[in-house]
N, C-alpha and C positions, 0 to 999 in steps of 0.2 A: 281696905277695899281693893278690889282687883282692877286691872287695866280696862278702861272704857266703861266701867260700871260705877254708879253711885246710888245712894239710898234715896228713895222717894217716900214721902209720907202724905197719903191722902187723908181727908178729913176723918174718916171712921175706920182706918185700918192701921196695922202695925207697919214698921219699916219694911220695905221690900226693895230688892235690887232691881234696877231698871237700866237698860243700856242707854248711854248718853245720847245716842243718835235719835232716839224717840223724842227727846226734848228739843233737839236741834231742828228736826224736820218740821215740827208743828202739826196742827190738825188738818189744814187745808190740803196739803199734799197727800195725806192718807186718804182723804175723801176722793181725790182725783184717781188714785190707784184703784180704789174700790169701784168707781164708776166705769172704768175701762172694761169692755166686754172681754171675758176670759176666753182665750183661744183654746179649744179642746184639741189636744194632740193625741192622735190615735197611734197606738203601738203598731208598727208594721209587723204583719204575721211572718214568722219564720218557722220552718220545719227543719229541725236539726241544723240550724244555722244557715239555711238556704231560704232566700226570699221567695214569696209566692209566685211572682212573675217569672222567676228563674225556674221554679218547679214546673210551671205550665209549659215552658219551652223545652224542658229536659227530656232526653231520650229515656225510654223505659228501663234499659239496663242500668243507667246511671241512677235513676230514681229508686230502683229496687235496692241498690246498695245502701240507701238511707233508711230503709225499713228495718224492723227487728227480724231476728233469725227465722222465726216461724213463717213470716210473710215472704221473706227472701226465698225460702225453700219452696213455698207455694208457687211463686212466680217462676222459679227456676224449672219447676216441673211442667210449666206451660199453662196458658189460660185455655180452658176448654170452651166448647161452643156456647154454653149457656151464659157465662159471664160476658162473653163478647157480644152476645145478642142484647144483653141489658145495656151495655155501653152504647151500642148502636141506637137503641130506643131512646136513651138519654140525650144523645147527640141530636136526634130527630126532634125531640120535644123542645130542646133548647133553640134549635133553628126556627121552629114554628112560633116560638114566643116572640112577640114584638116588643121592641124597646126595653123599658124598665120593668115590665111585668114578669111574674114568676112563670116558669115553664109548667106545662101540664104534669100532673102526678103520674109517674110510671110505677105500676104495681109489680111486685116481684116476690117470689118465694126464696130467692137466693140470699139467705141470711149470712152465708159464709163469704159473701163478696167483700173484697178489700176496697176501701174507699181510696181512690186515687185523685190527684189534683184536677183531672179533666172533669170529674163529677161535681165539682164545687158549683153551687148555685142551683143545682137540680133539685127536684122534689121527688122523693121516692116513697112509695107505699110499701113498707116491709111487713110481710106476713108474720104474725106471732102465734099462729096455730088456730086463731079464731077470727081475727080481723086484720086489716091492713093499717098499720100505724104510720101516719104521714111523718116523714123526716125530711127537713130541709138541710141539705148538705153544706156545711160551713168548713172553712179552712182548718179549724182545730180538729176536725174529724179524720184528717188524712192518716192513713196507716192503721185505722181501726176497721173492724168488721161492721157491716150493716146491723147485724144482730145486737150489737152493744147498745143500739139506740131504740130497740123495739123489745120491751120486756115481755116475757112469755107467761108470767104469772102475776097475780095480784098480791102485793105484799100484805101479810096478815096484820090485822089490828086485833090483838088479843083482848078478849073480854075478861070477865071474872072467871076464875077457875070453877068448874062444876063439882058436883058431889063425887067423892072418890078420886079426885084428880091428884091429890097428894096425901101423904100421911097426916099432915097438919090440918087437912080439910075436915077431919072429924070434929075439931074444936070450933069450926066456924058455924055459928047458929044459922039454921035454915030460915030463909026469908019467906 
């Protein structure tokens, strides 16, 4: 037998190895541990090793260095008027929202807008070519495009193949 283990035999089972500590502690202490409310520890969000509160305080040029190359290039070329207008509308909507409620949805066609930390908590209606898909911006979305959260097509659910769909279809009896 190994260190700290010995064999236990219950009424209707074979020998099995059990740690000695489980016999020493007894049953009442196990019950106390089970009764204690489990504290849920939430993982602090980090983007490329930087905490969320630091991201919010960070200057744009430092923040851009954390993004991937395509987005770095986009920011280096400068933000045009339309993305800046969207950010202003999001700020305004956040300011008007009172207390813990969600800000008003801001509709946009700017699918190529990069999500930055300032936008977290905002609700954006992203146009998919037909309707505005409501997207609540979460910390995990930083560095992605708005378009990634608003699908432009309906994924196909393929039915049964029709007549003449394949060479083997000749042998499928017609229903």
